[in-house]
N, C-alpha and C positions, 0 to 999 in steps of 0.2 A: 528203289522204293523209299529207302531212308532219306534220300535227298529230296524226294517229292514231299514227304511228311515235313521235313525241316523247312522247305520253302513255304509251305502252307501255314505252318506255325508262325513263322516270321511275318508272313503277310497278315495273319489274323492279329498278331500283337501290334503291328504297325497301324492297322485299321482301328483297333481298340484304343490305341494311344491317341490316334487322331480324334476319335469320337470323344474321349475323355477330355482332351484339350478344348474341344468346342463347347463342352458343357460347363467348364470352369467359369464362375462368375467373375467379372472384372470389377475390383473394388475402385470406386471413383476416387480421384486424387483429392486429398484434403485441401480445402481452399484457404489460402492466406491473401489478404488484400495487399496490393502493391502501395507504395508510397504515392500519396496524392490521388489515389484511385481506389475506391471501395465499391464493389459491385452491389447493386440494389436489386432485390427480388421481392415480388409481391408475396404476401403471407401464404396465399393459396398455392403458389408454385413450390413452396417448401413444406407443404402439408399443414399449414396453420389456418385457423378460421379468421378471416379478415374482420368480421364484425366484432369478434372478441378482442382482437388487437386494438381496434378503434375504441372499444369500451374501456380498455386498460389505459389508453392515452387520455381519454376524457377523465378517468379517475385521477390520474396524476395531476392533471391541470386543475382539478377541482379541489384537490387536497394540498394546495400550496402552503408551506409553512407561514405562520402569521408574523414572524419577526420582521423588522425593517429590512428593506433591501440595501440600505447602506450598512456595510459590514462594520464600519467604525461606530455608528450609532448603535448597532446591535451589540457590539463589543461592550460598550459602556452601560448597556442595560442588563448585561449578563456577567461575563468573566471580569469586566472592568470594575465590578463591585468588590472583588476580592482584595485582600491586602496586597500592596504592590502591584495592582492590576493595570497600571497605565500601559497603553499600547506602545511598543517600541519597534514595530515593524510596519510595513505598508498594508493598508486596507484598500478594498475596492468595492464599489457598488456591484451587486449581483444582477443577473438578468431574470428572464421569465423562467417558469418551470420548464425544465428541459430534460430530454432523454433520448436514448438510442437503444434499439433492441436488435441483437445479433443472433441469428440462428444458422447453424452449420457454417459459420464464418461470414455469412452474408447479412447486409443491412436489410431488415424487413420493416422497420418503422423508425421514424424520428419525430420529435416535436420540440417546440421551443426554439432555442438558439444553440444548436449543437456545435457551432464553430466559435462561440464566444469563450474567451478565456476568463474563467471566474476562479475565485478562491475555492479550493477543494478541501480545505481544512485538514482533518486528520486522516484522509485518504493518503496524504503526504507520508504518513508513517509507513505505508506499504511500500512506497518507493524507497524510503530509508532502509527498511529491513532487507529490501532486495539488494541494495548496494553493499550492505554488510554480508549478505549471502555471496555476492560476487567476490568479496575479499576472502571468504572461506574457500570458495571454489578455486581461487587462484593462489591459494597458499599464503596469503598475506596474514591471515589468522589461522593458527594451527588447528584449533577446535573451538566450537562454541562453548565448550566447558572450561576453556582457559579463563583465568582471571584477567580482567581488563587492565588491572593495575600495571602489570608488567609490559603492556603495549603503549602506555601513555607517559611520555617524558614531561618535564615541566614545560609549561606553555606560556609564551609571552603574549600579552594582549597588545594589539596594534593601537597606536594613537596615544599611548601614555606620554605625559609631559617629559621633556628631556631632563629637566631638573626636578627630582622628587621633592614635594613639600616637606617641611620639617616634621610635620605631624605624622608622616609615613615612615619616619626613620626607624629602622629595625623591623618593620612589618614585611611580610613576604611580597616579593616583586613578581613572582610567577604563579600561574594557575597550576594547582595539583589536585584535580577533581576527584581522584581516586585514592588519595593519600590520607586516609583515616583508618583506624583499626576495622571499622565496619566496612567501609568502601573497598578495602583491599580484598575482601572475600567475594566481591561480586564478579560473576562470569558474564560473558556476552549473552549466554542463554538467558540469564536472569533479567538483563536489560531488555532483550527482545520480547520476553513474555510479561514484562511489567510486574515482576515479582522481586525486584532488587532491593527495594526500600532504601535506595541511595539517599545519602544525607548531604546537604550543602546548599550553596547559593551559586547560581550561574546566570550571567547576563542580568544581574540585579534582581533575580527572582528566586526567593528561597523555596525549596521543594515543599515545605509545609504550607505555603501560601496558595498552592494550586489546589482548588477544591478543599479549603481548609475545614478542619473539624468544627462542629457547632460549639465545641467547648474550647474557648481561647487559651485556657490554662494548659492544654495538651499540645499547642502548636510547637513549642520548642523543648518540651520536657518529656514527651512520651518515649518509652523504650523502643529501640530498633527491633524490627522483625528479622529473623534469620533469612538471609537471601534465599529465595525460592519457595518460601512458605506461605506468603500472603500476596495476593494480587491487589494492586492499586494503580489505577489509571492516572498518570502524572506526567505532564508535559515538560517539566524541568528535567526529569530523568530521561525522557526521550531526547532532549536537547544535549544531555551529557553523552548519550550514545552517539549522536551526530558528531559531536566534537571529537570523541575518541576515534570514530571511523575516518574523519578527515585526516587525522594524524597518521593513521594506518596507510591510507592511500597516498598521503603527501601531495594532495591536489584537492581542488574544490569537488565536492560530491556531485554537483550538477554536471560537471564534465565527465565524471565516471558514468553517470546514468545515461547521458546523451550518447557517448561513444559505444557503450556496451549493451544498451537496452533500447533507447528511444529511436536512434537512427536505424538499427537493424529491423525494428518492427514497423518502420515506415511512418513514425509519428511526425507531426508537423514541426515547424521550426518556431512555433509561437508560444510554447509552454516556458514558464520560468519558475525557478525554485530559489526562494530568497530566505535570508535569515533576518536578523535584527540590525538596527543601525549601530548597535554596540557589540556585535558578535564577531568582530574582526580579530584575527590572530596574525602573528608573524610566522610564516612557514617557508623555510628555505630562502630567507631573505625577502620574501614577497608578502604583501597583505593578502590574506585569504579570508573570505566570510564563511564562518561556520553556520550552515543553514539550519533552519528549525524543522521540527517534525509536525508542524501544523500551524493553524492560524490563531492559536490562543491569545497571543499578544500581537497579532499581525504576522504577516509573512507566510511562509510555506509555499505550497505549490499553487501556481496559477495556470490553468490548463483547460482545454476544451473537451467536450464529451466524447468526441471521436478518438482523441488520444487516450482518454481513460478507458474507452472500449477496446482499443488495441491492447493495452496493458491487461485488461480482463481476459482477452482472447489468448494471450501469451500464457496466463495462468491456467486457463482451461486446457490448453495443449501441453500442460506440464513442463513449461519452460522452453518449449521448442517452437522455433519459427522457421518454416520451410526446412532447409537442410542444416540449421544450426541449433545446437542445444545452448541457448543463451544463459539459462539458469539451470543448474543441475536438478534432475528429478528428485534426488535426495533432499535438496534444499526445499523443494516444493512440499515433499512429504513431511519434513520437520515443521515447516510453517503451518501445516494442517494438523499437527499433533497437539492435543489439548493437554492441560495439566490438571492435577487434583485441586490446585489453588483456584483455577477458573476454567472449568470444562468447556466453556463456549469461546475460548480465546486461544489462538495458536501463537505465531509470531505477530508482532504488530504490523499492520492492523487487520489481520486475518480473523474475522469473526466466524465461528463455527456454529453450525445449527445442530449441535449435540442434543440428542433426544427431542429434536424439533422445538427446542425451548424458545429460540428467538424468532423463528418464522414457522409457526405451526402448520401453515399451508404447504410448506415445501418439504422436500426430502431431507433426511439427516445428512446426506452427502453434499448439500450445497454449502457455500461459504460466501462471504462478501467482505469487501473493503468498505469501511464506513467512516464518514466524517461529518462534523457538525454542518448544519445547513437545511435539510439533511442531504448529504452527497452519498450515494451508494453505487458500488460496482458489484453487481450480483453475478456469481458464477455457478452454473448448474450443469455438472457433468452428465446427469441422467438425461437431460433434454438437449445437450449440445447448445446451451443457451448462455449468452452474456447480456446483461442489461445494465445500462447506466441511467440512474434516476437522480435528478438534481432538484433541490429546493422543494422537497415534499415534506410534509409533517412526519416526524419520526414514528408516530403512532399509526401511520397509515402504510408503513413498509410492507407489512404482511398482506394487507388488502391489495396492494399493488402487485405483489408476487402472485397472489391468488388469481387476480384478474388476468394476468398474462398466461398462467398455466392453464386456464380454462380455454385458451386458444388451441391447445394440443389435443 
């Protein structure tokens, strides 16, 4: 009798287990686009309203920025008016208002010229901070709280004359960008958050000449702020970070980005990251260009909208691409952490929607990589959404986001 009960019990457990297995929902695999191939789905097939998506596209097209399409002409009408504002890197004419909308990893809408490589201006900063993050993840930088000074040896500028002129006798021959009492206190974290108040001149651009004070008497005389205490958006300091990171990697930063990020995510081979015509150094016996963090004086990242969207999708997936963790989740978390000095800014150029201040129509959880132009890579974890919008008026960013979210 005991044997019969035992057999029945095992049979019931087996049937119950089979029934339970049948009822378990299968989670669909997360979609990642392959290189040179990105699946396109209609808005309706992924639960979006197609008429609202089309309305958002028309909004983007009708709110094109009014600045000249020649980036060189635009420069001399804006930043070129600053002291020492002459362009020293390449410029390029831009294209039509352009964009890509990605939902659940799939392309659901495009407009304009998404394959065109245009300047992306300060979105370049997000690629720069990512390369610094890779140096931390790989142990080349011990901690973001380390002072940068101890990582940067004296630097020889490439192209100096063989025989120094007499008027340079006794003057420093090598760059020491962090060798002042103030600059020695600056950490990697300060530079990444634009709170360093780094002092000096790099590639012919004094830090005070970038978005200078309206009071010229303050340009060279104001007291320095304690590193970490005051946020100031400053491209000279960004370029100082790029120079320091180049020395840490001992190779050009575009090579690092290509090998460790852009190739694994299937980006095209058309993007280019440039510096200035005078930003060359000697590194291990070779001339190496120290790239810029934007297009303030020309240069920076020249890239198409699809490649920007792939980078945005990598951010949305917390640094993971298929079975590879390309950027550590910890780095993504740090990049999304604000400071009291500027609650809407994480690491460059991760703009945070803290208290919905920057984008009132979006969740506080969204963030975006932003550059002049305006160029935006919008990342929305709540809606599994990535959006690239190029050449839209900056004041229309929230309206664009609102128009897309109405499709959900």
